[in-house]
N, C-alpha and C positions, 0 to 999 in steps of 0.2 A: 729698202723695200721688201727684201726677202725676209729680213728679220720681223717686220711688222705682219707680213702674211703668216710667217711660221708661228708667231705669238698668237694670232688671231685663230689659226687652225688648231693649235694645241687646246684652246680654251673651248673650241666649238665641239671637239670630238673627245672629250676627256676619258670616257669609259673605253673607246677604241684604242686610243693611245696608250692607256694604263695597261690594258691586257697585253698588247704588243710588247710593251716594256717589260712587263713580267715574264712573258715567254722568253724573250732573249736573255734575261737575267737568269732564269733557271737553266736555261740551256747551256749558258757559259759556265755556271757553277759546276753542273754535272760533267760536261765535257773536259774542262780544264783540270778539275781535281782528279777525275778518273784516269786521264791520259798521264798526269804527273804520277799517280799511284802505280800504274803499270810500268812506267819507266824506272821509278825508284826500286819496285821489286825486282824487275829484270836485272838491273845493274847491282842490286844488293846480293843476290843470290851467290854469284862467284865471289864478291868481296867477303860475304860471311863465311863461305866454305874455305876459303883461303885463310881467313883470319883464325878459324878454329882447327886449321890443318887437317881437313879432311883429305884422306889418300884418294887416288884414282880408283883404287879397288880396296875393298874391305872383305876379307875372307873369314868366314865363322867355321871353326872346327868344335867337334863335340869331344869335350875332354882334352887331355894333354898327352895321350899316348904316343902320338905320331910326331911330336914336336921336333925330335932330332932329324928325322928324315925330311920334314918339310923345310926345316932351317937349312939342311945341307942342300937341298934342291934350289932354295932361293938364293942361297949365297954363292953357290958354285956352278949351278947348271942352267938355272932359268935365264932366258935371253930378254933384253930390253927392260930389265929391272934396274931402275936408278938407285932405289933405296927401298928399304923395308923395316918395319918395326913390328913388335910383339907384345901383347899384354893379355890379361884374362879379365873376364868378369864373371860373376856369379848370378845364376839364374835364382830368383827368390820365389818361393810359393807365396801367393798373395795373402794366404791364411797365416803366413809366417810374420807378418807385418801388423802391429797393433798400434792405434793412436792412443796415447796415454793422456787423459784430460782429468781435470779435477774430479775425484771420486768416481770416474766412470772410464772404462775403456770402450773403444769402438773399432770396428774393422776398417781396414784400409781398402779404398776403392781404386783399383787400377784401371777401371774402364774397359776391362777385357784385354789391356795390353800386356805383354810379357815384361816382368819387372826384373831388373838387373842391379846388382850392387857393383860399383866401380870405385877406383881410387881416383883422387884428385889430380895427382901429379902424373898425368899421362902425356906422351909426347904427341900422339894423335888424338883427333876427335876431342879437343879440349873444351872445357866449360867456362864461362865467365859470369860475372854477376850481372845485374840488370842494366847497369851502364857500360857493359862491354869490357870490364877491367878485371885484372887478375884479383884473386882473393885466396886466402889460406883457410885450412881447417884444422883444428886441433883435435886430439883424440876425444870421442865422445860427441863430435859435432857433425852435422850432416846438411845436405843442400839437396833440392830437387828443383824442377822447373815449375813456373807460376801456375800453369794450367792445373797440374797435379795437386798443387797447394790449394787452389781454389775449389777443386772438386771435393777435396776432403775437409774442406774448411780449416786448414792449417794456416797458421801465421808464425813468424819467427818467435822462438821461444818455447814453442810446443815440443813435446816429447814423443818419440817413436820407440818402440821395441822391435828389434829384428832379430828373427831366428832362421838359421840356416844348418841344417844337419843337427849337430850337437851343441853348436854355439848360439849364444843368445846374449844380447847386450842392448842397453837403452842409449838413445841418442837424443840430443837437443837440436832441433831444426834452427840452423843460423840464418840462412837466407835463401832467396829464390835465385835461380840461375838460368841462363841461356844456353841450351845445349843443342848443338847443330845436328849431331847424329841422332840422338834420342829423344830430342824435345817436341818434334812435330806430331800432331795426332795422327797422320797418315801412315807413320812408320809402324805403329803397332808395338813400339818398345818404349819403356820408361826406365830411366836410370836414376838410382839414388846414389849420391857421391859422398864419400866418407874419406878420412885422412889414409895415408898409405899404412900406417901402423894398425888402424882398425881393419882395413881391408885384409891385411895379412893375417890377422886373427882368424878371420872367416875362411880365407883361402887354405889355411893349413888344416882346416877340418876335413877329413877324409870323406865325409858324406856330403860335404858341399858340392853343388852342380857347377863345376867350373866349365866355362866356355872360353875356347882359345880365340883371339882375335888377331889376325895378321892385317898390317896396313901396308899396302904395296904401292908405290908410285912407279908407273911405267909409261913408256911412250905409247904403247898400243894395248889398251886394256882388253879389246877383243881377241887379240893375239895371245896375250897373257893367260886369259881365261881358258882358251882352247889348250894351251900347254898345260896348265894346271890340271884340267880335267883328264888328260891323257895319263897323268901320273898315277891315277887310280887310288889315292889316299882314301882309306875307308871312314876316317873320322870326318871327312871334308863335308861340310854343309853347303849353305849358300854362299854366294859372293855377291856383294852389292857394290855397284859402280858409283862413281860421283855424280854422273847424270841421274841415276835413281834418287839420290838424296836431293838433287835440284828439282826433280819433278814434284816431289812431295810439297815443296814451297811454292811451285807454280800455281797451286790450287788457291792460293791467296789472291791471285789475279782474276778468279772467276767473277766475284762479286763486282770488282772494278769493271771488268769487261761488260757486265750487265748494265752498270750505271753509264758507260760510254754509250751503249745502245740506246738507253733512254735519252741521253743528252742528243745523239744525233737525230732520234725520231722527234725530239721536242723542236730541234732547228727545222726539220722538215715541216712540222705542222705550222711553226711561225712563219716559214716561208709561203706555205699555202694561204694561212691567214692574211699574210701581207699582201699577196697577190690579189686576194678578193678585195681587201680593203682599198688597195691602191686603185684597182679597176673601178670599183664603186665611187671612190672619191673623184676620180677623172670624170665618170658619167655625170656625177652630181655638178661638177664644175665646168661642164660643157660650154656654157655661155660665157663664163668668165674666160675660158681658154680661147673661144672665138674671138672675144674683144682683144686679148692679148695678141692674137695672130692677126687681127685686123689692123692694129696700130703698128705692126711691123716686127713684133718679137719672134726670133728664130725658134725652132723646135727645142734646141738644146736649152736656150735661155728659160723657156717654160718648165722644162723638165728639172732644171736646177732648183726651181721653188719646191717640187716635190722632194728631190733628192736631199736637199738641205733638211727637211723635216725628218726623213727617215734616218739621215745619218746622225742627226742629233738623238733621236730615239735609241738607235741601235749603239751608238758610242756610249751614251749614258747607261743603257742596260748592261753591255758588255763590261764596262768598267766597274759597274757595281757587282756583276757577277765575277770579275776578276778579283775584287776585294774580298768577296764572301769565300771564293774558291780556295784562298790562301790558308784560313783557319780550317776549312773542311779538308783540304789536302793534308795538313798536319794531323788531323784527327784520324784520317784513313790510314796515314803513315804509321801513327802511333799504335793503331790497331795491329799492323803487320809487325811493327818493330818490337812487339811484345815477345815474339818467337826469334827475331833476328836482330844481328847487329849490323849497323849501317854507317856509312861515311858521314862526316859532319854536313857535306854538301849534297846529302841525299834528297833533300827537298829541292826538286828542280823548278823553281819559279819561272824560269825562262819558258818552260812547257806551258805553264798557266798564261803566260803572255802571249806566246804565239797562237795558242788556241783562241785567245780572245780577239788578236788581230785578224786571225782566219775567220771567225764568225762575222766580224764587221765587213770584211772584204766580200764574203760569199753573199751576204744580205744585200749589200749595196750593189753588186753586180746583178743579182737576181732582180732587184728593184728596178734597175736601169733597163734590163731586158723586158719587163712587165710593161714598160711605157712605150714599146713599139707602136701600139695602137694609135697614141698621140700623133705619130707621123702621118698617118693615113687620113686624119681628120682635117678637113679644109675650115677656113673661117666662117663660111656660111653654114656648114653642116653643123659645126660646133655651136654656133649662135642659135640653131634650131634645136638643140638639145640632142645632137648626135643623130636626128632623124633626117632621112632623105626624101621622105614623103611617099616611098614605095612601101606598101603594106600588103602586097599580094606574095603568095608563097603557100606551100603545103601546110596546112593545119596539123599541129602536134598535140598530143594530150589523149584523154579518154573520152569516150562519147557518153553524153549525158542520157540520151534516149535509151541506151542499153542499161543504165545502171540507175533507173529512176527510183528504185527502192533503197538505194544506198543514202544514208545520212548526209546532210548538206556539208558538214564539217570534214567528214571522211572523204567526200568526193573531191572537195576543194584541195584538200591535202595531197591525194594522189594525183590529181590532175596537175597541180603546180610541179611535182617532180617529173612527170612524163612530158610536160610542156617545155620546162627548162632544166634538163638534166645537168648541163654544164654548171648551172648556178648552184647546184647541191653537190657538185663533185668534191670540193674542198672538204665539206663536212663528211662526206662518205669515206674519203681517204683518211681524215683525222680519226674518225671513229673506228675505222678498219685498223689502223696502226695501234690505236689504244687497246683494242680488243687483243691483238696478237701479243702485245707487250705483256698483258696480264696473264696469257697463257704460258709464257716461257718459264717463269719461276714456279708457276702452279703445275706444269707437267713434270718439271724437275724433281719437285719434292714427292709427286705422286709416283715417279718412277722409282725413287729411292725407298718408297714404302711399300713396293710391289712384291708380289710373290716371286716374280722373275729376279728381282734383285737379290732375295735370299737364295735362289738357286744359283745365281753366279758367284755366291760365296760357299758353294758346295753344301748347302742346307737343304734340308726337306722341309718346304713350307707347311706341310700337313702334320709334322711331328708336334707332339703336345707341348713340350718345353725343350731346353737345351741346358746342358750342364758343363761347366768348365772347371778345371782343377779338382779332379776326384781323389788325388792322392791323400793320404792320411797325414795329420800333422807330424812332422818330423821325418817323414819318409822321403827317399831319394826320388828324383824324376825318373821316368821310365826309360829304360835302356833297350827293351824289346817289346814286341807286340804281344807276347805271352803274359808278361807281367802286367800289361795294359788290360788285357782281356781278363785276367784273375781279378783285377780291381773293379772292373765293369760288373762282373758276376757278383762281387761283395756288395756293391752299391745296390744291384738288383735285388739282392736278398734283404738288405736293410729297408728298401722301399716295400717289398712285400710284407716285411714285419709290421709296417705302419699301415698297411691296408691298401697299398697302391700296386695294382696288377700292371707292372711295367716291363718293357723290353728296352734294352740300351744297345745302341748302335754307335761304334766309335770311328772317327775319321782320322787315320793315322798317317803321319807324314815321313818319308824317307827321302834320302838323296842318293839317287843311284846314277851310274854313267851308262849311256847307251850309244851304240854305233851300228851301222849297217855291216854285215859280213864283208871283210874285205877293206873297209875303211880304218884308217889309223887314228883319225881325230875322234876323241870320246867326248860326249856332251853330258855334262852334270845336270840333271833335271829333277825337280822336286817332284816325287811321286806319291800319289794319294792311293790309299788302300782302305776300303770300308770293311770294318770287322763288326759282324752282328747280322741280325735277321733283316734289317731294313737296308738293302743293299741294291735296289732296283730303281730308285727314284731320280738318278742323274739322266739328264736329257742329252741327246747328241744331234749334231746338225746333219753329219753324214755317217752312214755306217751304223754298226750296232755296238752295244756295250760289250767289253770283254767278259767273258763268262768263264771259259776254260782256262787251265793253269797256263797255256802257252799264248794267251791273248792279252792284248793291251791297247790302250787308246792314248793319243796325244792331242794336245790343243791345236787349234788352227795355227796359231803363231809358230809352234815348234815345227809343224808340218811344212809350212811356207819357208821358214828359215833354212831348214835342212834338206828341203826338197823331197821329203818322204812322202809316200802315198798309201792310201788304205790298201791292204794286202801285201804290203812289203814286210820284211822281216828285220828285226833289230836284235842285237845281242848285248846282254848285261851280265854282270857278275854280282850275284845276290847270296850274302852269307857265305862266300867263298866258292859258291858253284856258278858256273858258267850256264846261262840259260838263254834260249832263244824264243822271241815272241813274234807273233803275227799282229800287224796293226789292224784293228777290226772297225775303228771309228774314229771320229774327230768332233770336238766340242769347242766352246768359247766360254770362259769364266774368268773370274778375278784373281784365282789363286796365282800366287808368284807373278803377279802383273800380267797374267794371261799366258804363261809358259809353264806348263805342267803336264804330268802323265797320270793316268788313271790305270792302276793295277787291277787285275781280276781279284775278287774276294777269296778265291780258292787257293791261291799260291801261299805256301808256308814261308813267311819271311822272318820267322822267329830267331834265326841266327844272325839276321842283318841288324845293324845298329839303327835303332829308331830315333829320328831327330826329335820329333814332337808329335803332339796331337792336336787337332784343330778344335773340334767341338764333340760332344757327345749327344746323340739324338735320344731322346727319352719319349717313347710311344707308350701312353697309359690309356687304359680302357676305362674311361670315365665320362660322364656327361657334364662334369663341371667346367665352367667356363675357364679360359686360360688365364686370365686376370686373377680369378679366385684361386686356381690351381697354384700359381706362382707364389702367392702369399702364403698358402697352406705349406708348400714345399720349403720356403724359406723359414717358416716357423718350426717345422719338424726337423729340417736338416740345415741348421745355420752354417755348417762348416763347408758346404758346397755352394758354388756360384751358379744360381738358376737364372734363366733369362728366356725371352722370346726371340724370334727370328730378327725382328726389327732392332732389338737391342744389340744383336750381334752385328748386323749391318751398320748401325750407327757408330759403334766403337771401331770398325775398321775403315770407315770413310772420313773419320774426324768429325769436325764441328760444321762441315759444309751445310748438311741438311738443316741443322738449326738456324745458321746464319740465313739461309735463303728463305726458310719458313718465317724467320723474323721480319723478312723484308715483305711479306705478302700484304699484310695490313697496311703499312705505310705506302707502299708502292700502289695498292688499290685506292687509297686515299688520294694519293698524288695524282693518278691518272683520272680519278673522278673529278678532282678539282680542275684539271686541265680541260677535260671534256665540258664541264659546267661553264668555265670561263668562255670557251670557244662558242659554245651553244648560245650563251647570253649575248656574246658579241655579234653572232651571225643574226640571232633573232631581232635584236635592236636595228641592225642594218636593214634586215628584211622588212620590218615594220615602216623604217623611214621610206623605203622604195615604195611600199604598198599603201602609204597614206590615203591615196585617191580612191584605191579600191575598198579600203575599209570604210572610208567616209560613204561610199556608195552603198555598202552593205548596211550601214547604220541608217541611211536614208530609206532604205527598203524595209526597215524593222527588225533586223537581227539585232539581238542582244549582245552584249560584251562577252557573256560567258561562251556564246556560240562561236564568235570570232576567235576567242582565246583556244576553245577546243579545236578549231581548224588549225592554228599555229602549232599546237601541241601534237596532233595526230600527224602533221607533216613531218615534224622533227622524229617522231616514233617510227614512221615509215622509213625515213632515212636511216635510222639506227638499225632497224631490222634488216634492210638491204646491205648495210656494212657487215652485219654480223654473218650473214649468209655468205658474202664475200670473204669474210676473214677466216671461215672455216678451212677451205682448201689451203690458204696461205699459212694459216697455223700448222697444218700438217707438213708442209714444206719446211717450215721454221724448225719443227721438230727433227726433221731428217738432216738438215744442214747446219743447224746450230746447237741442239741439245745432244744429239748422239755423238758428235765428234768430242764433247767434254767427256761423255762416260767412257768413250774409247781411249782416253788417255790412261785409264786405269788397267787397260788391258783386254777388254772384251766389247764385243758388239751387243748392244742391249736395245730392246725395242721400247721406245719411249711410250710410257702408259698414259692414257687420257681417261679421265673420269668425266663422262659427258655431263653429269648432274652439275659438277662444278664448272667445268670449262665452258659448257653452253647453256647453263642454268644460272646459277648462284651469282658468280662473278659478273657476267655480262649483265645480269639482273640489276646488280648494284650500279654499274655504269649507266644503264638505261634509266634507273630511278633519278640518277643525277641529271640526266638530259632533260627529263620531264620536269624536274624541280627548277632547273635554270631557265626552261622555256616559259614555264609559268610566271616566274619572277620577271622575266623581260617582257612578257605580254601584258603585264599591269599598265604599261604605258599606253595600251589600247584606249583606255577610258578617257584619255587626254586628247584623242583625235577628234576633232569637231567636223560636222557635216560641211563646213566652208572649205575643207580640203578637197571638195569635189572639183574645185577650180583648177587643181593640179592633176586632174585625171585627163589623159589624152584620148 
């Protein structure tokens, strides 16, 4: 009997059942594949880092002058050091790499990352081929990661010319590799791998910029770092922990987390639609229910008829979603595995299965809970269509006498919403969720493209352009701020010779140790000094910028970790001189993952070893647009790397922005399709319920277009109310969902909202979809005959 009823009901409500089936399927695909992806990435991080032998702490030193002293300390005096290794890499100027192609040479694009030359046969931070296997390189052969090859349109067999100091050699690209330490976009570093013989050829050049790399395995990385800082090695730069490497790969989970959120929201929408259709079906079948109760069927026996239908729908949809989620999971994992090496069992199909079973269980429990109303209905009440005969009560809705000038269609639409708000609650919640979902990636992209994001990377958003790598071809990297300032003056003169009235301001990076007077532990902190006229653009959350020679500012994370406050004094040794500074302010930015210091611009640091420089701000007195200016500068000065603020930000956050931006159109299309399906479903059910009222309007002379306009305006009013409700909820989602993602990089960022997009264009697209679906569903109005007046109570 249940089978016959189920078959009959499936045929009677094809569109409703098809839409519910589709929602369950899509939700299962998103949820199962995304959960699987996060589990894979989370487990693969440690596996990949172990596979590549990434140490607990990697210490970078400038040059090799203090190698004996550091080796002695690590081997004989340092505590909790299980093992350590040493190797060198060579910093390459980007202009020192040339791509050799048939008849034409082209510049190498490092995407703003620092490029290093390394040997293949290293004990730590190993590289592997794309299958995760060992490989060998012969003299004259070279390997690099796939992303760098793709950006430069390089394929195996192409040739590269590399110059460092006075040494130059051509190489043939053999293959693409997976590089755990230097391969992720977030690290800001790229490594070109050659044979040990070729590497030694460059390393023996006295003008090559050798960087020392110590690889330390320790039981307590924090304790080791403190002890290392206390040694006061002048050449010591930054130290990178294993957790920092792991964090760079955690950004691969952001897109998966967003898809999980979409999947959960789709399930919520499916549950809301399911409740509406279930209640509607029960109300429509009141008389049948009454007859079944009258002949002695118990409540649960009647519920089984409905549960059987939804169990069949949910199971079929979930199983189809499970089947689709398997290739989707593999595709998502393949995207992540381009940068990582994973175990063979990394595709956790059990996670897909558990998510599918969870969807079936949740939907069925929800369906059972929605049928509690059936328990309260007696046989007589059910036979009477759910009516008890009592029709008195306070009237809801809006007054016609006060809105006599309002068009009929608009009045009817608004009156429906005020008269039966619960009936439209499902639509309002669904629209609200959809509006919020579309704002999440939109606000994320807008924040990454904002002025504040540029400021978080220590840039002045108002500067004309930025230049990186101003060294002349063949010259060494800068060892002091004085040499850097001389080259800034040289570039400024070159610009003036070409007619550009420009001022250059450089952002110089040092690593100094700081401690409060009386403290033993020293803290090695990346220190930023602005050299040039534009040194007042940086913002501070508390206090003021350091101006005098004895003033300094620290990031909020540093102050919180060390317990320092504005007004405290810190001691540092700079260029062999011990100096005392007063902390005047604090700030938040992304430099060194939110842990840095800002030195005053007046202090002479020429005797201190300079670690590197960040960017050079170029302020040009011109009315030319930035886009045209960049093209002109690239044409007049092809040896320098010119860029705008957004390009600098993009190459420091990796490909996340492009990934999320690429999702905007597909996600908008998906949400628009979801909303249109729900709107179409609800409108068809409304029309079925309102057949009597529509027949009465036709008998009074109202045309089909007026009745359709009533249906459309009602949906528009519901959508507008939902948009208004979505605004504060969207602001909350910015605070508790988007901000924590940006905080992972080390700073607190205000999420940027572009009202024209968030409250205009994209909601307008969704609203257009709602109107289109309503018009499509309302075409069935012309099939309603005046005889339907017989069904009007």
